[in-house]
C-alpha positions in Angstrom: 98.0 118.6 -149.9 97.1 121.7 -151.0 94.1 123.2 -150.0 91.5 126.1 -150.7 89.3 127.2 -148.1 86.9 130.5 -148.4 85.5 132.4 -145.5 82.8 134.4 -145.4 81.7 134.9 -142.0 83.4 135.1 -138.6 82.2 132.1 -137.7 83.7 130.3 -140.8 87.2 131.1 -138.9 86.3 129.6 -135.8 85.1 126.6 -137.8 88.2 125.8 -140.0 90.8 127.3 -137.1 91.9 124.3 -135.8 91.4 121.9 -138.9 94.2 124.1 -140.7 96.5 124.1 -137.4 96.3 120.5 -137.4 96.5 119.9 -140.8 99.4 122.3 -141.1 101.2 120.1 -138.7 100.8 117.3 -140.9 102.7 119.5 -143.8 99.3 120.5 -145.7 99.4 123.7 -147.6 96.5 126.3 -147.2 95.1 129.0 -149.4 92.8 131.0 -147.2 90.2 133.7 -149.2 88.5 135.8 -146.8 85.2 138.4 -147.5 86.7 141.9 -146.4 85.1 142.7 -143.5 86.8 143.7 -140.2 86.2 141.1 -137.4 87.0 138.3 -140.1 90.6 139.8 -140.9 90.8 140.4 -137.2 90.4 136.7 -136.2 92.5 135.3 -139.2 95.2 137.8 -137.9 94.7 136.8 -134.1 94.8 133.0 -135.4 98.1 133.7 -137.6 96.2 132.5 -140.5 97.4 133.6 -144.1 94.6 135.2 -146.1 93.5 136.6 -149.3 91.0 139.6 -149.4 88.8 138.8 -151.7 86.8 142.1 -151.3 83.7 143.5 -149.6 80.2 141.8 -150.3 77.2 144.3 -151.6 73.7 144.1 -150.5 70.9 143.5 -152.2 69.9 140.6 -154.7 71.4 142.5 -157.7 74.5 143.8 -155.6 74.9 140.3 -154.6 75.0 138.8 -158.2 77.3 141.2 -159.3 80.1 141.0 -156.6 80.0 137.1 -156.8 81.3 137.3 -160.5 83.9 140.1 -159.2 84.7 137.4 -156.4 84.3 134.6 -158.8 87.1 135.9 -161.3 89.6 137.0 -158.2 89.7 133.8 -156.6 89.7 131.6 -160.1 93.1 134.0 -160.7 94.2 133.0 -157.2 93.6 129.2 -157.6 95.4 129.0 -160.6 98.8 130.1 -159.1 97.9 127.7 -156.0 97.1 125.0 -157.7 94.7 123.2 -154.9 93.8 119.3 -154.9 90.7 120.6 -153.0 88.4 123.1 -152.1 86.7 123.8 -148.6 83.8 126.1 -147.5 81.0 126.9 -145.5 78.3 127.4 -148.0 80.5 129.3 -150.3 79.4 129.8 -153.9 82.7 131.2 -155.1 84.6 128.3 -153.7 82.0 126.1 -155.3 82.3 127.6 -158.9 86.4 128.2 -158.9 86.3 124.5 -158.0 84.4 123.4 -161.2 86.0 125.6 -163.1 89.6 123.8 -162.5 87.8 120.9 -162.2 89.0 119.9 -158.6 86.6 118.6 -155.9 84.7 121.0 -153.3 83.8 120.0 -149.8 81.3 122.1 -148.6 79.4 122.4 -144.9 76.2 123.8 -144.2 73.5 123.8 -141.3 71.5 126.3 -142.3 68.1 125.0 -144.0 66.7 128.3 -144.9 69.7 129.9 -147.1 68.1 128.6 -149.9 70.0 131.6 -152.2 73.2 130.5 -151.4 72.4 126.8 -151.5 70.9 126.9 -154.9 74.7 128.7 -155.9 76.6 126.0 -154.9 74.8 123.2 -154.8 75.1 122.3 -158.5 79.2 122.9 -158.3 79.8 121.1 -155.0 81.3 117.4 -155.0 80.4 116.1 -151.0 78.0 117.8 -149.0 78.6 117.8 -144.9 75.9 118.5 -142.6 74.7 117.5 -139.4 72.5 114.6 -138.5 70.1 117.3 -137.5 70.2 119.6 -140.8 66.7 118.5 -142.2 67.1 118.9 -146.0 68.6 116.2 -148.2 70.8 117.2 -150.7 71.0 113.2 -152.1 73.7 110.5 -152.6 76.2 113.7 -152.3 75.6 114.2 -148.7 77.1 112.9 -145.6 76.0 113.6 -142.2 78.1 114.2 -139.0 76.6 113.6 -135.7 77.7 117.1 -134.2 77.4 120.7 -134.3 79.2 123.0 -136.5 79.6 125.0 -133.2 81.8 122.0 -131.6 84.8 122.8 -134.2 85.8 125.1 -131.9 83.8 124.7 -128.7 84.4 120.8 -128.2 86.5 120.5 -124.9 89.5 119.5 -127.0 89.9 122.8 -128.3 87.9 125.3 -125.4 88.6 126.1 -121.9 86.5 128.5 -120.4 89.1 131.4 -119.2 87.3 133.6 -115.9 90.0 136.0 -116.5 87.1 137.6 -119.1 85.2 138.6 -115.7 88.1 141.1 -115.1 88.1 142.2 -118.7 84.3 143.2 -118.2 85.4 145.0 -114.7 82.9 142.7 -112.9 83.0 143.0 -109.2 83.3 139.7 -106.9 79.7 138.2 -106.7 78.4 140.6 -109.6 76.7 138.3 -112.5 75.4 139.7 -115.8 73.8 139.1 -118.7 74.4 139.4 -122.4 72.2 140.7 -125.5 72.9 140.1 -129.6 71.3 142.2 -131.9 72.1 141.5 -135.9 71.9 143.8 -138.6 69.5 142.0 -140.6 71.6 142.3 -143.9 72.5 138.3 -144.7 70.5 137.2 -147.7 68.7 134.6 -145.5 67.9 137.4 -143.2 65.9 139.8 -145.3 62.5 140.4 -144.6 62.7 138.5 -140.9 63.1 140.6 -137.7 63.8 140.1 -134.0 63.2 142.1 -131.1 61.2 145.2 -131.4 62.6 148.4 -129.8 60.2 148.4 -127.1 61.1 144.5 -125.8 64.8 145.8 -126.2 64.3 148.4 -123.5 61.6 145.9 -121.5 64.7 143.8 -121.0 67.2 145.8 -120.3 65.1 147.6 -117.3 64.2 144.2 -116.1 68.0 142.9 -115.9 69.1 146.2 -114.4 66.2 145.9 -111.9 67.1 142.5 -111.0 70.7 143.5 -110.3 72.4 142.4 -113.0 75.0 144.0 -115.4 73.9 143.9 -118.9 76.2 143.7 -121.9 74.9 144.4 -125.5 77.0 142.8 -128.8 75.3 144.4 -131.8 76.4 143.2 -135.4 74.9 146.9 -137.1 76.8 150.1 -135.9 73.4 151.7 -136.2 71.9 151.2 -132.2 69.7 153.2 -130.8 71.5 155.9 -128.2 69.9 154.5 -125.3 71.5 151.2 -126.0 75.1 152.4 -126.4 76.4 152.6 -122.9 75.5 148.8 -122.7 77.6 147.9 -125.6 80.2 145.3 -124.8 83.8 146.1 -125.7 86.2 143.0 -125.9 88.4 141.5 -128.4 86.1 139.0 -130.8 88.0 136.0 -129.5 86.9 136.6 -126.2 83.1 136.0 -126.8 83.0 132.5 -126.4 84.4 133.3 -122.8 81.5 136.2 -122.4 78.7 133.6 -123.3 80.1 131.0 -120.9 79.9 133.0 -117.8 76.6 135.0 -118.6 74.0 133.7 -116.6 71.3 134.3 -119.6 71.5 135.2 -123.0 68.7 136.7 -125.4 69.8 136.4 -129.2 68.3 137.1 -132.6 71.5 135.7 -134.0 71.0 131.3 -134.4 74.7 130.9 -134.3 75.4 132.4 -130.9 72.1 131.0 -129.8 73.7 127.6 -130.7 77.3 128.8 -129.1 75.9 129.7 -125.7 73.9 126.2 -125.6 76.8 124.2 -126.2 78.1 126.4 -123.1 75.3 125.7 -120.9 73.9 129.4 -120.9 70.4 129.8 -121.0 69.4 131.0 -124.4 66.0 133.1 -125.3 66.1 133.3 -129.1 64.2 135.7 -131.1 64.3 135.4 -134.7 61.1 135.3 -137.2 63.0 132.2 -139.1 61.8 129.0 -138.6 63.9 127.1 -136.5 67.1 125.4 -138.2 67.4 121.7 -137.2 70.5 122.2 -135.0 68.5 125.2 -132.8 65.2 122.6 -132.7 67.6 120.0 -131.6 68.6 122.4 -128.9 65.4 123.6 -128.0 64.6 120.1 -127.4 67.2 119.5 -125.2 65.9 122.4 -122.6 68.3 125.0 -123.7 66.9 127.1 -125.5 64.0 128.9 -126.4 62.5 129.9 -129.5 60.4 133.0 -130.0 59.0 134.3 -133.3 58.1 137.8 -132.3 58.9 139.9 -129.3 55.1 138.7 -127.4 56.1 136.5 -124.2 59.7 136.7 -124.4 60.0 139.5 -121.3 57.7 136.8 -119.5 60.2 133.9 -120.1 63.3 135.5 -119.3 61.5 136.0 -116.0 60.8 132.4 -115.6 64.2 131.2 -116.2 65.6 133.8 -114.0 63.5 132.7 -111.1 63.9 129.0 -111.8 66.0 127.8 -108.4 69.3 126.4 -109.2 69.1 127.1 -113.0 72.8 127.0 -113.4 73.0 123.4 -112.5 70.2 122.5 -114.5 71.3 123.9 -117.7 74.7 122.3 -117.3 73.3 118.7 -116.7 71.0 119.0 -119.7 74.2 120.5 -122.2 76.1 117.4 -121.1 73.2 115.1 -121.7 72.7 116.9 -125.1 76.5 116.3 -126.2 77.5 113.2 -125.1 77.0 111.3 -128.0 78.7 113.8 -130.1 81.6 113.5 -132.1 85.0 115.9 -132.6 83.9 117.0 -136.1 87.3 118.4 -136.2 89.2 115.2 -135.9 86.6 113.6 -138.1 87.1 116.4 -140.8 91.1 116.0 -140.5 90.3 112.3 -141.0 87.6 112.8 -144.1 90.0 115.4 -146.1 93.1 113.4 -145.9 91.8 109.8 -147.0 89.5 111.8 -149.5 88.0 110.4 -151.7 88.0 107.1 -150.1 86.7 108.7 -146.9 83.6 108.8 -148.8 83.0 105.4 -149.6 83.9 104.4 -146.0 81.6 106.9 -144.6 78.9 105.6 -147.1 79.6 102.1 -146.3 79.4 102.7 -142.6 78.0 106.0 -141.4 78.8 104.5 -137.6 82.6 105.0 -138.5 82.6 108.4 -137.0 81.8 107.2 -133.5 85.8 106.7 -133.3 86.1 110.4 -133.3 84.3 111.0 -130.3 
């Protein structure tokens, strides 16, 4: 089988990398296109995935629409040469459009309810929608739900083993503990008009953590950051970030994806974002692993409360195990689904519980 995958975000590399590896071992062939973003290209090269650079995206509605036209033309020309049997993506309008131009199926993953603009662009041209059970939108007869989180594509225990060598990379001393904060750029189309931590709360949190004896690390999506925070910027290879999330005591995040990653790794999360909670984050909140705040109000109080809990590491580990006990290995499911497509659609429609064999 010849499979065309479009990558638009660093997380998408992780979603598909184990799937690509397992399918290549079965002699399936891939064409991977990727947005021109340094961390995406770094990760693809790190995981030895050959890719085509489809160019850098643009900001603003009109810029994004112009780039979409350019990207569609570029990918159409590449796909004509590759001759794929199927297109796959995580919410890529470009893959959807080109698949329709060539009369091929597009299997699309999505877990982000509020990404309405992107969904408007890919929905009419896609063949099958694969969404988590907790995804609150109904895409009709073409939708298939799986009992898992997209982050389990790479953080499932079949694929991820925590590596405590991250502690030496962070120059941690024996017995020393650290916390991690994540600031986003607010440039994604579904982030426009929304916000997270204000500058005063960011400063309060850094002061609080230092006062309590924690090392502070900051991960920032934007290069433009207040000079006060520059000394705390984390400097590790991108592929090590999940190890950093696993071993930190607490994660304060404006990013929904990284917040979900941390909860799956049993790290307490304070998530600050004015967007309504997505389905997967709501499930993680109900499991007691994540605390959501639409503004900075009361964030410092919650952080203090968590750090004051007795044995909070063990508490969150137990909550995490309970949340994940019924989740499937979504990568194994996807391998089966694609290899057996389109019969797999009929199987899942007739018996959604078939997926349980992929636990």
